[in-house]
C-alpha positions in Angstrom: 14.1 -10.7 43.5 17.5 -11.4 45.3 18.5 -15.0 45.6 20.8 -16.4 48.2 24.6 -16.2 47.3 27.2 -18.3 49.1 29.2 -15.2 49.9 26.3 -13.4 51.6 27.2 -14.4 55.1 30.9 -14.7 54.3 31.0 -11.0 53.6 29.0 -10.2 56.7 31.3 -12.4 58.9 33.0 -10.8 62.0 36.2 -12.3 60.7 36.5 -9.5 58.2 35.2 -6.8 60.5 37.5 -3.7 60.4 39.2 -5.0 57.2 38.6 -3.5 53.8 36.6 -6.1 51.8 37.6 -6.4 48.1 35.1 -8.3 46.0 36.3 -9.4 42.5 34.3 -11.1 39.8 33.4 -10.8 36.1 30.8 -8.4 34.9 27.1 -9.4 35.6 28.0 -12.0 38.3 26.0 -9.8 40.8 28.7 -8.0 42.8 26.7 -4.8 43.2 23.4 -6.5 44.0 25.0 -8.8 46.5 26.5 -5.8 48.4 23.1 -4.1 48.4 22.1 -7.0 50.7 25.2 -7.2 52.6 25.3 -3.6 53.9 22.2 -1.5 54.9 20.9 1.0 52.4 20.8 3.7 55.1 24.0 5.0 56.6 25.9 3.9 53.5 27.8 6.1 51.0 28.1 4.5 47.4 30.3 5.4 44.6 30.0 3.8 41.2 33.0 4.5 39.1 31.3 3.2 36.0 29.4 6.5 36.0 31.4 8.9 33.8 31.0 12.1 35.9 32.3 10.7 39.2 35.0 8.7 37.3 36.4 11.7 35.5 36.2 13.8 38.7 38.3 11.4 40.7 40.7 10.8 37.9 41.5 14.5 37.8 41.7 14.8 41.6 41.9 11.5 43.5 42.4 13.4 46.8 38.8 14.7 46.6 37.6 11.1 47.5 39.5 11.2 50.7 38.3 14.7 51.6 34.7 13.7 50.8 35.0 10.6 53.1 36.4 12.6 56.0 33.5 15.1 55.6 30.8 12.4 55.9 28.5 12.6 58.9 29.4 10.3 61.7 26.1 8.5 61.1 27.5 7.1 57.8 29.3 3.9 58.7 29.6 2.0 55.4 31.3 3.0 52.1 30.9 1.0 48.9 32.9 1.8 45.8 32.0 -0.1 42.6 34.6 -0.8 39.8 37.7 0.4 41.7 40.0 -0.7 38.9 38.7 2.3 36.8 40.5 4.8 39.1 43.3 2.8 40.8 44.7 6.0 42.5 41.7 5.8 44.9 43.3 2.8 46.7 45.8 5.1 48.2 43.1 7.4 49.5 41.2 4.3 50.8 44.3 3.2 52.7 45.0 6.7 54.1 41.4 7.0 55.5 41.5 3.4 56.8 44.8 3.8 58.5 43.7 7.0 60.3 40.7 5.2 62.0 40.2 1.5 61.2 36.9 1.4 63.0 35.4 4.5 61.4 34.1 2.9 58.2 33.2 -0.6 56.9 34.8 -0.3 53.4 33.7 -2.5 50.5 35.3 -2.3 47.1 34.4 -4.2 43.9 36.3 -4.9 40.7 35.8 -6.7 37.5 39.4 -6.5 36.3 42.7 -7.0 38.2 44.8 -6.0 35.0 44.6 -2.3 35.4 45.5 -2.5 39.0 48.6 -4.5 38.2 49.6 -2.4 35.2 49.3 0.8 37.2 51.3 -0.7 40.2 48.2 0.1 42.2 48.2 -0.1 46.0 46.6 -3.4 46.7 46.2 -2.7 50.4 48.5 -5.4 51.8 47.7 -6.5 55.3 44.5 -4.3 55.3 42.1 -6.1 53.0 40.3 -9.5 52.7 39.7 -10.5 49.1 36.7 -12.5 47.8 35.6 -13.7 44.4 32.1 -13.9 43.1 31.3 -16.5 40.4 28.2 -17.3 38.3 25.5 -19.2 40.2 26.7 -22.4 41.6 24.7 -25.4 42.0 25.1 -25.0 45.7 23.1 -21.9 45.5 20.1 -23.8 44.1 17.3 -25.8 45.7 18.3 -29.3 44.6 18.2 -32.9 45.8 20.5 -33.9 48.7 24.1 -34.1 47.8 26.0 -37.4 48.1 28.7 -37.6 50.7 32.2 -37.1 49.4 35.1 -34.9 50.6 34.2 -31.2 50.5 30.9 -31.6 48.8 28.7 -30.6 51.7 26.7 -27.5 50.8 27.5 -24.7 53.2 24.6 -23.9 55.5 23.3 -20.3 55.5 23.6 -18.4 58.8 20.5 -17.0 60.4 21.0 -13.7 58.6 20.4 -15.5 55.1 17.7 -17.9 56.2 14.9 -15.8 54.8 16.7 -15.2 51.5 15.3 -17.6 48.9 17.7 -20.0 47.0 18.0 -19.8 43.2 15.3 -22.1 41.6 16.6 -25.1 39.9 17.1 -25.2 36.1 17.4 -28.2 33.9 20.6 -29.5 32.4 19.7 -28.4 28.9 19.2 -24.7 29.9 22.3 -24.9 32.2 24.6 -26.0 29.3 23.1 -23.8 26.7 22.6 -20.5 28.6 24.9 -20.8 31.6 24.5 -19.5 35.1 24.9 -15.7 35.1 22.4 -14.6 37.7 20.5 -12.2 35.3 20.3 -14.7 32.5 18.8 -17.3 34.8 15.8 -15.1 35.3 15.2 -14.4 31.6 13.0 -16.3 29.2 14.8 -18.6 26.8 14.0 -16.5 23.9 15.7 -13.3 25.3 18.5 -15.0 27.3 20.5 -15.9 24.1 20.4 -12.4 22.9 21.5 -11.1 26.3 24.5 -13.4 26.2 25.5 -12.3 22.7 25.2 -8.7 23.8 27.3 -9.5 26.9 30.1 -10.9 24.6 30.0 -7.8 22.3 29.8 -5.3 25.2 32.7 -7.1 26.9 34.9 -6.7 23.8 33.8 -3.1 23.5 34.0 -2.0 27.1 36.7 -4.1 28.6 39.0 -4.1 25.6 38.6 -0.8 23.8 37.8 1.5 26.7 40.6 0.2 28.9 43.0 -0.2 25.9 44.0 -3.6 26.9 44.4 -4.9 23.4 45.4 -2.7 20.4 44.0 -4.8 17.7 40.3 -5.6 18.4 40.0 -7.7 15.2 42.7 -10.0 16.3 41.3 -10.3 19.8 37.9 -11.1 18.3 39.4 -14.0 16.4 41.2 -15.1 19.4 38.0 -15.0 21.7 36.1 -17.2 19.2 38.9 -19.7 19.1 39.4 -19.7 22.9 35.7 -20.3 23.3 35.6 -23.1 20.8 38.6 -24.8 22.5 37.4 -24.0 26.0 38.0 -27.0 28.3 40.9 -28.4 26.4 44.7 -28.1 26.9 46.1 -25.0 25.4 48.5 -25.4 22.5 49.7 -21.8 21.8 51.7 -22.8 18.7 48.7 -24.5 17.0 46.5 -21.7 17.8 49.0 -19.2 16.4 49.2 -21.1 13.1 45.3 -21.4 12.9 44.7 -17.7 13.7 47.7 -16.0 12.2 48.2 -14.2 15.6 51.7 -14.2 17.2 52.2 -16.7 20.0 53.3 -13.9 22.4 50.0 -11.9 21.6 47.9 -15.0 22.3 49.6 -15.5 25.7 48.7 -11.9 26.5 45.1 -12.4 25.4 44.7 -15.4 27.7 46.2 -13.4 30.5 43.6 -10.7 29.8 40.7 -13.2 30.2 42.2 -14.4 33.5 42.7 -10.9 34.8 39.1 -10.0 33.9 37.8 -13.1 35.7 36.2 -14.4 32.5 38.5 -17.5 32.2 40.4 -19.9 34.5 43.5 -22.0 34.1 43.0 -25.6 35.3 46.4 -27.1 36.0 47.5 -30.7 35.9 47.6 -32.8 39.0 51.1 -32.6 40.4 51.4 -35.0 43.3 54.3 -37.5 42.8 53.0 -40.9 41.5 54.1 -43.7 39.2 52.9 -42.4 35.8 54.5 -39.9 33.5 52.2 -36.9 33.2 51.3 -34.2 30.6 51.4 -30.9 32.3 50.0 -28.4 29.8 47.1 -26.5 31.6 43.6 -26.3 30.4 41.6 -23.1 29.9 37.9 -22.6 30.6 35.7 -19.7 30.0 33.9 -18.8 33.2 30.3 -19.6 32.0 28.9 -22.1 29.5 26.3 -19.6 28.1 29.1 -17.0 27.5 31.2 -19.7 26.0 28.5 -20.6 23.5 27.8 -17.0 22.6 31.7 -16.3 22.1 32.0 -19.4 20.0 29.1 -18.3 17.7 27.1 -21.5 18.6 23.3 -21.3 18.5 21.5 -21.8 21.9 19.2 -24.5 20.7 18.8 -28.0 22.0 20.0 -29.6 18.8 23.4 -28.1 19.4 23.9 -30.6 22.4 23.9 -33.5 20.1 27.6 -32.5 19.3 28.6 -30.2 22.1 26.8 -31.8 25.0 29.6 -33.9 26.3 32.1 -31.1 26.1 29.8 -28.6 27.8 28.9 -31.1 30.6 32.5 -31.5 31.4 33.0 -27.8 31.5 30.0 -27.2 33.7 31.2 -29.8 36.2 34.7 -28.3 36.3 33.4 -24.8 36.7 31.1 -26.0 39.4 34.0 -27.4 41.3 36.1 -24.3 40.8 33.3 -22.4 42.6 33.1 -24.9 45.3 36.8 -24.8 45.9 36.8 -21.1 46.2 33.9 -21.2 48.7 35.6 -23.8 50.9 38.9 -21.9 50.9 42.4 -22.9 51.5 43.3 -26.5 51.1 40.8 -27.1 48.2 41.5 -27.1 44.5 40.7 -28.5 41.1 43.0 -30.1 38.5 43.1 -32.8 35.9 45.1 -35.9 35.3 46.6 -37.1 31.9 49.3 -39.6 31.4 51.7 -39.9 28.3 50.3 -43.4 27.8 46.7 -42.0 27.3 44.9 -42.5 30.7 43.0 -39.4 31.6 40.7 -38.2 34.4 38.6 -35.1 33.6 38.7 -33.4 36.9 40.5 -34.1 40.2 39.0 -32.6 43.3 41.8 -31.9 45.7 40.9 -31.7 49.4 43.1 -31.2 52.5 43.1 -34.9 53.3 41.7 -36.6 50.3 41.7 -36.3 46.4 38.8 -37.5 44.4 39.1 -38.4 40.6 36.0 -37.5 38.6 35.1 -38.5 35.1 32.2 -36.8 33.3 30.1 -38.9 30.9 27.2 -37.8 28.7 25.7 -41.3 29.0 22.5 -42.1 30.7 23.7 -45.7 31.2 27.2 -45.8 32.8 28.9 -49.0 32.9 32.0 -50.3 34.8 34.1 -49.6 31.7 33.6 -45.8 32.4 35.5 -46.3 35.7 38.8 -47.8 34.2 40.8 -44.5 34.3 39.4 -43.6 37.8 40.7 -47.0 38.9 44.1 -46.3 37.3 44.3 -43.0 39.2 43.2 -44.8 42.5 45.9 -47.3 42.0 48.5 -44.6 41.3 47.8 -42.6 44.5 46.6 -45.0 47.1 47.5 -42.7 50.0 45.6 -39.8 48.7 42.7 -41.2 46.7 40.2 -43.9 47.9 37.1 -43.4 45.8 36.1 -41.9 42.4 33.0 -40.5 40.8 31.4 -40.7 37.4 29.1 -37.7 36.9 26.6 -38.4 34.1 22.9 -38.2 33.1 21.8 -41.4 34.8 18.5 -40.9 36.8 19.9 -42.4 40.0 23.3 -43.3 41.5 24.9 -46.6 40.6 27.9 -48.4 42.1 30.0 -49.2 39.1 33.0 -50.8 41.0 33.9 -51.2 44.6 35.5 -47.8 44.6 33.7 -45.8 41.9 30.1 -44.5 42.1 28.2 -43.0 39.2 26.0 -40.1 40.2 23.4 -37.9 38.3 24.7 -34.4 37.3 22.4 -32.6 39.7 23.3 -34.6 42.8 27.1 -34.7 42.9 
């Protein structure tokens, strides 16, 4: 069954009509399945460059792609190309066909790696494409309780074309933190989902790293990936990781770039607006999904693991959720964190066009006004931009902790 994705109507929007639509996202986030519901199955020509036969044929003769497009019957109106990064030369052919007649085709391209495109100096279709990013399932894509009112938190309402598409069913906090939010994993029983995640990590190393020759030393990359997963959510100390792993600092930086380029990790940068406090600016790094993080770190997907890892995983999930929301809302929205040299720290800062909201994440089921102290410090430091704060926790109901700080359940923020 296909469940509603936030991008479903965005990709159908008239705003992108007669533009090439380039959809990026990590493997198994549902790009191909999403496009099957965006474009009609009839009058569509599909090319999957993951298939060895087509990929090798186009690698040897990229011009064949353009010739085949021009030979299609006029009834074929839509073209979908999956994993375009596997044959970057096809982007030149896409541009040539597009420039000849912009109204001839609706062109959709997907990719799970930007690295090969950049390394090959590929044509990224400037001025001709609209770029979109697909993430693991967001809480916005689930049937949940009403969201509280705070800047930028309103769930986008589906257009009429998506009203009949069901939303993802809710899953509990324990499963969310242990097994994550990849669409396929959400539909699996618990007993097989953990094995699927482990295979995902192993196949990622095999396919994305070995086949695309993105790292020469797979052993060193495996060591790095485990360390990056264990440290996910924290500020990155390259020098300390180098000493711990025995991998050169320059190599570690390249490995982090690899994860960013394949959309399996994100940098979260420090809050940069001018204020009274001196700030630490080293960025944080997060793997893109809590389930993948646990598998890469070698952690068992059993409830007892949350005794030690629960607080860290909840903070990561909240941050990842906000990264997805910022992407869905578009320009003017962002996610950062705030940490001063004196030790005050805010886990996440939601940055909106007119207001910023500091957010603390607490594992507690019984939040207290003490949990709001760093939020209050942030609010005092930025009175023109920030007027209220949130504590996201496991409390069953919202609680007003101070005049400016509200504590909310994890599934209602």
